[in-house]
C-alpha positions in Angstrom: 0.0 0.0 0.0 1.0 3.6 -0.4 3.1 5.3 2.2 2.4 8.8 1.0 -1.4 8.8 0.5 -3.4 9.6 3.6 -5.9 6.9 4.8 -8.8 9.0 3.5 -7.2 9.5 0.1 -6.4 5.8 -0.1 -10.0 5.0 0.6 -11.2 7.3 -2.1 -8.7 6.0 -4.6 -9.4 2.3 -4.0 -13.2 2.9 -4.3 -12.5 4.7 -7.6 -10.2 2.0 -8.8 -12.7 -0.7 -8.0 -15.4 1.2 -10.0 -13.3 0.6 -13.1 -14.4 -3.0 -13.0 -17.8 -1.8 -14.2 -16.5 0.2 -17.2 -16.6 -1.4 -20.6 -15.3 -0.5 -24.0 -17.6 1.7 -25.9 -19.5 3.1 -22.9 -20.9 6.6 -22.5 -20.1 7.5 -18.9 -21.3 10.3 -16.6 -18.4 11.8 -14.7 -19.2 13.1 -11.2 -17.8 16.1 -9.4 -15.9 16.3 -6.1 -12.7 15.0 -4.5 -13.7 11.3 -4.8 -14.9 11.7 -8.3 -11.5 13.2 -9.3 -9.9 9.9 -8.4 -12.3 8.2 -10.7 -11.5 10.5 -13.6 -7.8 9.9 -13.1 -8.4 6.1 -13.1 -10.6 6.3 -16.2 -7.9 8.4 -17.9 -5.3 5.7 -17.2 -7.5 3.1 -18.8 -7.9 5.3 -21.9 -4.2 6.0 -22.2 -2.7 2.7 -21.3 -5.4 0.2 -22.5 -6.8 2.2 -25.4 -10.3 2.0 -23.9 -12.8 3.7 -26.2 -15.2 5.6 -23.9 -16.7 9.1 -23.9 -17.4 11.1 -20.8 -20.3 13.5 -19.9 -19.0 15.7 -17.1 -21.2 17.2 -14.4 -19.3 20.4 -14.0 -16.8 22.6 -15.8 -14.0 21.5 -13.4 -14.6 17.9 -14.1 -14.7 18.6 -17.8 -11.3 20.2 -17.6 -9.8 17.4 -15.6 -11.2 14.8 -18.0 -9.7 16.5 -21.0 -6.3 16.7 -19.2 -6.6 12.9 -18.6 -7.2 12.2 -22.3 -10.9 11.4 -22.0 -13.1 12.5 -24.9 -15.8 14.8 -23.5 -19.2 15.3 -25.0 -22.4 17.0 -23.8 -25.4 15.1 -22.5 -27.4 16.4 -25.5 -24.8 14.7 -27.8 -24.8 11.5 -25.7 -28.6 11.4 -25.3 -28.4 8.5 -22.8 -25.6 7.0 -20.7 -24.5 3.5 -19.8 -23.1 4.4 -16.4 -22.6 7.4 -14.1 -19.9 7.2 -11.4 -20.0 9.9 -8.7 -19.3 10.6 -5.1 -21.8 11.5 -2.3 -21.7 13.6 0.8 -23.9 11.1 2.6 -25.6 7.8 1.9 -28.0 5.7 4.0 -28.8 2.0 4.1 -31.2 2.3 1.1 -28.5 4.1 -0.9 -30.4 7.4 -0.8 -27.9 10.3 -1.0 -27.2 13.8 -0.2 -25.1 15.4 -2.9 -24.1 18.9 -3.8 -21.3 19.8 -1.4 -19.3 20.6 -4.5 -22.0 22.8 -6.0 -22.8 20.6 -9.0 -26.0 18.9 -7.8 -28.2 20.0 -10.7 -26.0 18.6 -13.4 -25.2 15.6 -11.3 -28.8 14.7 -10.8 -29.7 15.2 -14.5 -26.7 13.1 -15.6 -27.4 10.3 -13.0 -31.1 10.0 -14.0 -30.1 9.8 -17.7 -28.0 6.7 -17.0 -28.8 3.0 -17.0 -26.8 2.7 -13.8 -25.4 5.0 -11.1 -22.5 3.9 -9.0 -21.4 5.9 -6.0 -17.8 5.8 -4.8 -17.2 6.8 -1.2 -15.2 6.4 1.9 -16.8 4.9 5.0 -17.3 8.3 6.7 -20.1 9.2 4.3 -22.3 6.3 5.5 -25.1 7.3 7.9 -28.1 5.7 9.5 -30.3 8.7 8.7 -29.6 11.5 6.2 -29.3 15.1 7.4 -26.1 15.7 9.3 -24.5 17.0 6.1 -26.1 20.3 5.1 -28.7 19.7 2.3 -28.0 21.9 -0.7 -30.9 23.5 -2.5 -30.1 25.3 -5.8 -32.2 28.5 -6.3 -32.4 31.1 -9.0 -30.8 34.5 -8.0 -34.0 36.5 -8.6 -35.8 36.8 -5.2 -33.5 34.3 -3.5 -34.2 35.8 -0.1 -37.9 35.2 -0.6 -37.2 31.7 -1.8 -35.0 31.1 1.3 -37.8 32.4 3.6 -40.3 30.1 1.9 -38.0 27.1 2.3 -37.6 27.8 6.0 -41.3 28.2 6.4 -41.8 24.8 4.6 -39.3 23.1 6.9 -41.5 23.7 10.0 -43.9 21.1 8.7 -41.3 18.6 7.7 -39.8 15.7 9.6 -36.5 17.5 10.3 -34.7 18.5 13.5 -33.2 21.8 12.3 -34.7 24.6 10.3 -31.7 27.0 9.7 -30.6 27.8 6.2 -27.6 29.8 4.9 -26.7 31.2 1.5 -23.5 29.5 0.3 -20.7 32.0 -0.1 -17.6 32.2 -2.2 -15.5 34.6 -0.2 -17.5 37.9 0.1 -19.9 37.1 -2.7 -22.7 34.5 -3.1 -21.5 31.2 -4.6 -22.6 30.8 -8.3 -23.2 27.4 -9.9 -22.3 26.5 -13.5 -25.9 27.5 -14.4 -25.6 30.9 -12.8 -27.7 30.0 -9.7 -27.2 30.2 -6.0 -27.2 27.5 -3.3 -29.0 27.6 0.0 -27.6 25.0 2.5 -30.2 23.6 4.9 -28.9 22.6 8.3 -31.4 19.9 9.1 -29.4 17.6 11.4 -31.8 14.7 10.7 -34.2 14.0 7.9 -37.1 11.8 8.9 -38.8 11.4 5.4 -36.3 12.2 2.7 -38.6 11.3 -0.1 -41.3 13.7 1.1 -38.8 16.5 1.7 -37.3 16.2 -1.8 -40.8 16.4 -3.4 -42.0 19.4 -1.3 -38.8 21.4 -1.8 -39.1 21.2 -5.5 -42.6 22.7 -5.4 -41.3 26.0 -4.0 -41.1 28.8 -6.6 -37.5 29.7 -7.1 -36.1 26.3 -6.2 -34.4 24.7 -9.2 -33.4 21.4 -7.6 -32.3 19.9 -4.2 -29.5 17.6 -3.3 -31.6 14.6 -2.2 -31.0 11.7 -4.6 -33.8 9.2 -3.9 -33.9 5.8 -5.8 -31.2 6.9 -8.2 -28.1 5.1 -6.9 -27.8 1.4 -7.8 -24.5 0.5 -6.1 -22.1 2.0 -3.6 -18.4 1.1 -3.5 -17.0 2.0 0.0 -13.2 2.4 0.2 -11.2 1.8 3.3 -7.9 3.2 4.4 -6.3 -0.2 4.3 -7.2 -0.9 0.6 -10.3 -2.9 1.2 -13.5 -2.1 -0.6 -17.1 -3.0 0.3 -19.7 -3.2 -2.5 -23.4 -2.8 -1.8 -26.0 -3.5 -4.5 -29.4 -2.1 -3.8 -31.1 -4.2 -6.5 -29.7 -7.6 -5.5 -29.4 -6.7 -1.8 -26.0 -8.3 -1.8 -22.9 -7.0 -0.1 -19.4 -8.2 -1.0 -15.8 -7.2 0.0 -12.6 -7.1 -2.1 -9.1 -5.6 -1.8 -7.5 -3.3 -4.3 -3.7 -3.6 -4.5 -1.8 -0.8 -6.2 1.5 0.9 -6.6 1.7 4.7 -7.0 1.6 5.2 -10.7 3.3 8.2 -12.2 0.4 8.8 -14.5 -2.2 9.1 -11.6 -0.1 10.6 -8.8 2.5 12.8 -10.5 0.5 16.0 -10.4 -1.0 15.6 -6.9 1.9 17.3 -5.1 
């Protein structure tokens, strides 16, 4: 195992590496956004460069698109692809039914569109993202800039009737200015602590005028690959209900690790 990667980076890397077992030549693949997804893009790029794998990627953010091109992956739009064979992405939280909170990286809208336009979604994660009940991680809600303060007030009013512990919400900032998504929207983070009925909350939030989308991914993820700091991976399949374990052995490859200093 690596002596230079931290246990958390090792966990992310081995989860991403294991996900490559599900990639086949000729696939159209949705490329997630975030620190774990970056490992996946690097692993995918290695397959393209060293094994000549013929795949195309549909990125879920501008920064993922840039990294994919750097790794030698051909990038196309979802409109060009029309439908995808597989999406591989990370998550901020996942529960026992593989429902997710996503959007910590600000790309939840594109991530949800791409994931739902795929035959299969695989989430790669470290064990820290596994929870019994969603909600400890702030739930991102993407809103249009026009009237965002009114939208925020409506969201907070709606939360009073929902099965959640907290009702506080904050506008996500980028320094002194409001954070802006790739679509030119803002994000309101909901500090709920615990979500009792995630399905209901996801439906209700999207009915509020000004809300574009929320970060609850319900019945979208098919499989979770959980990486561990010692190189083990746990694979959970929601469709079959099966759980298996494997180990990923690797040496630090110049192609993957060279630019991580």
